[in-house]
C-alpha positions in Angstrom: 3.5 -0.2 -18.3 0.7 -0.8 -15.9 -0.6 2.4 -14.4 -0.3 4.5 -17.5 -3.2 6.5 -18.8 -3.8 5.3 -22.3 -5.1 8.5 -23.9 -2.4 10.7 -22.4 0.2 8.1 -23.3 -1.1 7.9 -26.9 -0.8 11.7 -27.3 2.7 11.8 -26.0 4.0 8.9 -28.0 2.3 10.0 -31.2 4.0 13.4 -30.9 7.4 11.8 -30.4 6.8 9.6 -33.4 5.6 12.6 -35.4 2.3 10.9 -36.3 -0.1 13.7 -35.2 0.0 17.5 -35.4 0.5 19.6 -32.3 -2.8 20.2 -30.6 -4.5 17.2 -32.2 -5.7 14.4 -30.0 -4.6 10.8 -30.4 -6.7 7.9 -29.3 -5.2 4.9 -27.5 -5.6 3.0 -30.7 -3.0 5.1 -32.3 -0.3 4.1 -29.8 0.7 0.9 -31.6 1.2 2.7 -34.9 3.4 5.2 -33.2 5.3 2.8 -31.0 7.7 1.2 -33.5 11.0 -0.3 -32.4 12.7 3.1 -32.3 10.0 4.5 -30.0 9.3 1.5 -27.7 11.6 2.6 -25.0 10.0 6.0 -25.2 6.6 4.4 -24.6 8.0 2.8 -21.4 9.6 6.0 -20.2 6.4 8.0 -20.7 4.3 5.2 -19.1 6.6 5.3 -16.1 5.8 9.0 -15.5 2.3 8.0 -14.7 3.1 5.0 -12.6 4.1 6.7 -9.4 0.9 8.8 -9.1 -1.3 5.9 -10.0 0.5 3.1 -8.1 -1.1 3.7 -4.7 -4.6 3.8 -6.2 -4.3 0.9 -8.6 -7.4 -0.7 -7.1 -9.8 2.1 -7.2 -12.4 2.8 -4.5 -15.9 1.9 -5.4 -15.2 -1.9 -5.8 -16.8 -4.1 -3.3 -14.6 -6.6 -1.5 -16.5 -9.4 -3.2 -15.9 -8.0 -6.7 -12.2 -7.3 -5.9 -11.8 -10.9 -4.8 -13.6 -12.2 -7.9 -11.5 -10.0 -10.2 -8.2 -11.1 -8.5 -9.3 -14.7 -8.8 -10.0 -14.2 -12.5 -6.6 -12.5 -13.1 -4.8 -15.3 -11.3 -6.8 -18.1 -13.0 -4.3 -18.5 -15.9 -0.6 -17.7 -16.3 -1.7 -15.6 -19.4 -5.2 -14.2 -19.4 -6.9 -12.0 -22.0 -10.0 -10.0 -21.1 -11.5 -9.5 -24.5 -14.7 -8.9 -26.5 -15.9 -12.3 -27.6 -13.9 -15.5 -27.6 -10.6 -16.4 -29.3 -12.5 -18.4 -31.9 -15.0 -15.5 -32.4 -13.6 -12.1 -31.4 -16.2 -9.3 -31.4 -13.8 -6.5 -32.1 -10.7 -5.9 -34.2 -8.4 -5.1 -31.2 -9.3 -8.3 -29.4 -8.7 -10.3 -32.6 -5.3 -8.7 -33.1 -4.2 -9.6 -29.5 -5.5 -13.2 -30.0 -3.4 -13.4 -33.3 -0.4 -12.1 -31.4 -0.7 -14.7 -28.7 -1.1 -17.4 -31.3 2.0 -16.2 -33.1 3.9 -16.2 -29.7 2.6 -19.8 -29.4 1.6 -19.4 -25.7 -1.3 -21.0 -24.0 -3.8 -18.5 -22.7 -7.1 -18.2 -21.0 -9.7 -15.7 -22.0 -12.8 -14.0 -20.5 -15.6 -12.4 -22.6 -16.3 -9.1 -20.9 -19.5 -8.7 -23.1 -21.1 -11.5 -21.1 -20.6 -9.9 -17.7 -21.1 -6.1 -17.2 -20.0 -6.3 -13.5 -16.6 -7.7 -14.6 -16.4 -5.3 -17.6 -16.9 -2.2 -15.5 -15.1 -3.4 -12.4 -12.0 -4.4 -14.2 -11.5 -0.8 -15.6 -11.2 0.4 -12.0 -9.3 -2.7 -10.8 -6.6 -2.3 -13.4 -6.9 1.5 -13.9 -7.2 0.8 -17.6 -10.4 2.0 -19.3 -10.4 0.0 -22.5 -10.4 -3.6 -23.8 -8.8 -6.0 -24.5 -6.5 -6.2 -21.4 -3.7 -8.7 -21.3 -2.3 -10.1 -18.0 0.8 -12.3 -17.4 1.1 -14.0 -14.0 -1.3 -11.5 -12.4 0.5 -8.4 -13.9 -1.2 -6.1 -16.4 0.8 -5.9 -19.6 -1.6 -3.5 -21.4 -4.0 -3.3 -24.3 -3.8 -4.0 -28.0 -1.3 -1.3 -28.9 1.1 -2.1 -26.2 0.8 -5.8 -27.0 1.6 -5.0 -30.7 4.6 -2.9 -29.8 6.0 -5.5 -27.4 5.4 -8.3 -29.9 7.1 -6.5 -32.7 10.2 -5.6 -30.6 10.5 -9.1 -29.1 9.8 -7.8 -25.6 6.6 -9.8 -25.3 8.5 -13.0 -25.9 11.0 -12.0 -23.3 8.3 -11.4 -20.7 6.7 -14.8 -21.4 10.1 -16.5 -21.1 11.0 -14.7 -18.0 7.8 -15.8 -16.4 8.1 -19.5 -17.4 5.2 -19.5 -19.8 5.4 -22.6 -21.9 5.0 -22.3 -25.6 2.6 -24.7 -27.4 4.5 -27.8 -28.6 7.6 -26.9 -26.6 8.7 -27.1 -23.0 10.3 -24.2 -21.3 13.8 -25.1 -20.3 14.8 -21.8 -18.8 14.9 -23.1 -15.3 15.8 -26.8 -16.2 14.9 -27.7 -12.6 17.5 -25.4 -11.3 15.9 -22.3 -9.7 19.1 -20.4 -9.9 19.7 -20.7 -13.7 23.0 -21.5 -15.1 26.1 -19.5 -16.2 27.3 -20.3 -19.7 30.5 -18.7 -20.7 29.8 -18.5 -24.4 32.5 -18.4 -27.0 30.4 -15.9 -28.8 31.5 -13.2 -26.4 34.7 -11.3 -27.0 37.4 -11.6 -24.3 37.0 -7.9 -23.5 33.2 -8.1 -23.2 33.3 -11.3 -21.1 35.8 -9.7 -18.8 33.7 -6.6 -18.5 30.6 -8.5 -17.7 32.3 -10.6 -15.1 33.6 -7.5 -13.5 30.1 -6.0 -13.5 28.5 -9.1 -12.1 31.0 -9.1 -9.2 30.9 -5.3 -8.6 28.6 -5.8 -5.7 27.6 -8.6 -3.3 24.1 -8.2 -4.6 23.9 -6.9 -8.2 20.7 -6.2 -10.1 20.7 -5.7 -13.9 17.5 -3.8 -14.5 15.7 -1.4 -16.8 16.1 2.0 -15.2 17.4 2.9 -11.8 16.1 1.7 -8.4 14.4 5.0 -7.7 13.1 5.2 -11.3 12.4 1.7 -12.7 11.4 1.5 -16.4 9.4 -1.7 -16.2 7.1 -3.3 -13.6 9.3 -6.5 -13.3 12.4 -4.4 -12.4 10.3 -2.4 -9.9 9.1 -5.6 -8.3 12.6 -6.9 -7.7 13.7 -3.6 -6.3 10.7 -3.6 -3.9 11.6 -7.2 -2.7 15.2 -6.3 -2.0 14.2 -3.2 -0.1 11.6 -5.2 1.9 14.4 -7.7 2.8 16.7 -4.7 3.8 19.3 -5.9 1.3 22.0 -3.4 0.2 22.5 -3.8 -3.5 24.1 -2.3 -6.6 22.4 -1.9 -9.9 23.1 -1.4 -13.6 20.7 0.2 -16.1 20.8 -2.1 -19.2 18.9 0.5 -21.2 22.0 2.7 -21.1 24.4 0.2 -22.6 23.3 -2.0 -25.5 26.5 -4.0 -25.5 26.0 -5.1 -21.9 22.2 -5.6 -22.5 22.8 -8.1 -25.3 26.0 -9.6 -24.0 24.7 -10.4 -20.5 22.0 -12.5 -22.1 24.7 -14.8 -23.6 26.9 -14.6 -20.5 24.2 -15.7 -18.1 22.2 -17.9 -20.5 19.2 -15.8 -19.5 17.3 -13.9 -22.1 15.4 -11.3 -20.2 15.5 -8.7 -17.5 15.8 -8.0 -14.6 18.6 -10.4 -13.6 19.7 -10.7 -10.0 23.1 -11.9 -9.0 24.3 -12.7 -5.4 28.0 -13.0 -4.9 28.5 -13.5 -8.7 25.9 -16.2 -9.0 22.8 -15.8 -11.1 19.6 -16.1 -9.0 17.1 -15.4 -11.8 14.4 -12.9 -12.8 11.4 -11.4 -11.0 9.3 -14.5 -10.8 12.1 -16.6 -9.2 13.1 -13.8 -6.8 9.4 -13.4 -5.7 9.0 -17.1 -5.2 12.2 -17.3 -3.2 11.0 -14.4 -1.0 7.7 -16.1 -0.3 9.4 -19.4 0.6 12.1 -17.8 2.7 14.8 -19.1 0.4 15.9 -15.6 -0.5 16.7 -14.7 3.1 18.4 -18.1 3.6 20.6 -17.5 0.5 21.5 -14.0 1.6 22.5 -15.3 5.1 24.5 -18.3 3.7 26.3 -16.0 1.3 27.2 -13.6 4.1 25.3 -10.7 2.6 23.1 -10.5 5.7 24.2 -11.4 9.3 23.7 -15.0 10.0 20.2 -15.6 11.3 19.7 -17.4 14.6 17.1 -20.1 14.9 15.1 -17.8 17.3 15.1 -15.0 14.7 14.0 -17.5 12.0 11.2 -18.9 14.2 9.9 -15.4 15.0 9.7 -14.6 11.3 7.9 -17.8 10.5 5.4 -17.3 13.3 4.8 -13.8 12.2 4.5 -14.6 8.5 0.7 -15.2 8.8 -1.9 -14.1 11.4 -2.9 -17.8 11.7 0.2 -20.0 11.4 0.2 -23.8 11.7 3.3 -25.9 12.2 2.4 -29.4 11.1 3.5 -32.6 9.6 3.0 -32.4 5.9 0.8 -29.7 4.1 -2.9 -28.8 4.5 -3.6 -30.7 1.2 -1.4 -33.7 2.2 -1.1 -34.0 6.0 1.4 -36.6 7.2 -0.2 -37.4 10.6 -3.8 -37.7 11.9 -3.4 -34.9 14.4 -2.3 -32.4 11.8 -5.2 -33.5 9.5 -7.7 -33.0 12.3 -6.5 -29.4 13.0 -6.6 -28.5 9.3 -10.1 -29.9 9.0 -11.2 -28.0 12.1 -9.9 -24.7 10.7 -11.5 -25.2 7.3 -14.9 -26.2 9.0 -14.8 -22.9 10.9 -14.2 -21.0 7.6 -10.5 -20.3 8.4 -9.1 -21.1 5.0 -6.4 -18.4 4.7 -3.8 -19.6 7.1 0.0 -20.1 6.9 1.6 -23.4 7.4 5.1 -25.0 7.7 6.0 -28.6 7.2 8.3 -29.4 10.2 9.2 -32.7 8.5 11.1 -30.6 5.9 13.4 -28.8 8.3 14.7 -30.5 11.4 16.2 -27.3 12.8 12.8 -25.7 12.9 11.2 -28.9 14.2 13.5 -29.2 17.2 13.9 -25.4 17.7 10.2 -24.6 18.0 9.7 -27.2 20.7 12.1 -25.2 22.9 10.9 -21.8 21.7 7.2 -22.6 22.4 7.9 -24.9 25.4 5.5 -27.3 23.6 7.0 -30.8 22.8 4.5 -32.0 20.1 3.0 -31.2 16.8 0.9 -29.7 15.3 1.2 -26.2 16.9 -1.2 -23.4 16.1 -0.3 -19.7 16.5 -2.5 -16.7 16.2 -0.9 -13.2 15.9 2.3 -14.6 17.3 0.8 -16.3 20.3 0.7 -20.1 20.7 -2.9 -21.4 20.9 -2.0 -25.0 21.4 -2.0 -28.4 19.8 -4.6 -30.8 18.5 -6.4 -31.4 21.8 -6.8 -27.7 22.6 -8.0 -26.9 19.0 -10.6 -29.7 19.2 -11.8 -28.5 22.5 -12.1 -24.9 21.3 -14.0 -26.1 18.2 -16.4 -28.3 20.2 -17.1 -25.4 22.6 -17.8 -23.0 19.6 -14.8 -20.9 20.6 -12.3 -21.6 17.8 -13.5 -19.0 15.3 -13.8 -16.2 17.9 -10.3 -17.1 19.3 -8.9 -16.6 15.8 -10.7 -13.3 15.2 -10.0 -11.4 18.4 
């Protein structure tokens, strides 16, 4: 429900719930009281109305690049992070205390930040998140909302689903959703009737790429569904979808059928891929494109097409042996160190030892027989000797900033 205006949303939901009189104002704090289980989906629907107009301006002007970077680092510092007044042990307001209690009941590990100790973060985060009040709860970098939304999601069980979908371990337990298998597992449960199991199987196979989501592709009803839709569109993937909010039997049955408790769920050629986190990770690693090609959803990619995409995946791209934090040869290590010494820390990399097709293909593509190979904006700069020469002449940084 990120992007919604809390005061406006409180007014609308309270009226739906009948908790205020027409013309009376409701504060955001009244939202949780109004949003019982019968109204929770209404909360999400109303929040969605605000998303499209706010989405483009989610990070508001007026924030310095330094502050934006600091806030992003804070948001990403823990899988679950609570910006609150006080600390979990000593909350300084009732709303913060309530969210702390909820997280403890959910048995999730979480980080916290006391916004009373840092006015720059306190004021900046309001613009960064487009959310004017505290506490603010984030999961894997995504704003969930404030106290009232946390209450409503906790009481409906939705919050538990969100944490499970994002692989958040519970205290004293280990998360076994993935079980080392990034594509989940299909469990044909005997709890499903024959008719329902048959219907679900038919739905799962009704398209080469099938997305079970909240809402429709053009009108998603949750941020996680929206994210998967965006990824599929970025990858130019044709797909079918099913709005699980319109059919409770399918919504509950598919959780059993797929052995996956939350939404969205993405299937490719009848095989469960996973939820939003897994789809995003697969996109970043290139595994999603690879799977789509292997399954015949997209035309088979040539090695030249693949190399062009890899080279273009980052303005500064290093093909090396190993990774920047664990180089597997001295030449690769020297180039990594040279880049870092020049302040070039945000660069892409590919371990050619992990993929022989790329290793052999890029030698021909670049007409350069050895590694590492450094590219800038799609153009080959050279190998270790050339990088060292550019650094020693004081030209490396300027070459990578032209």
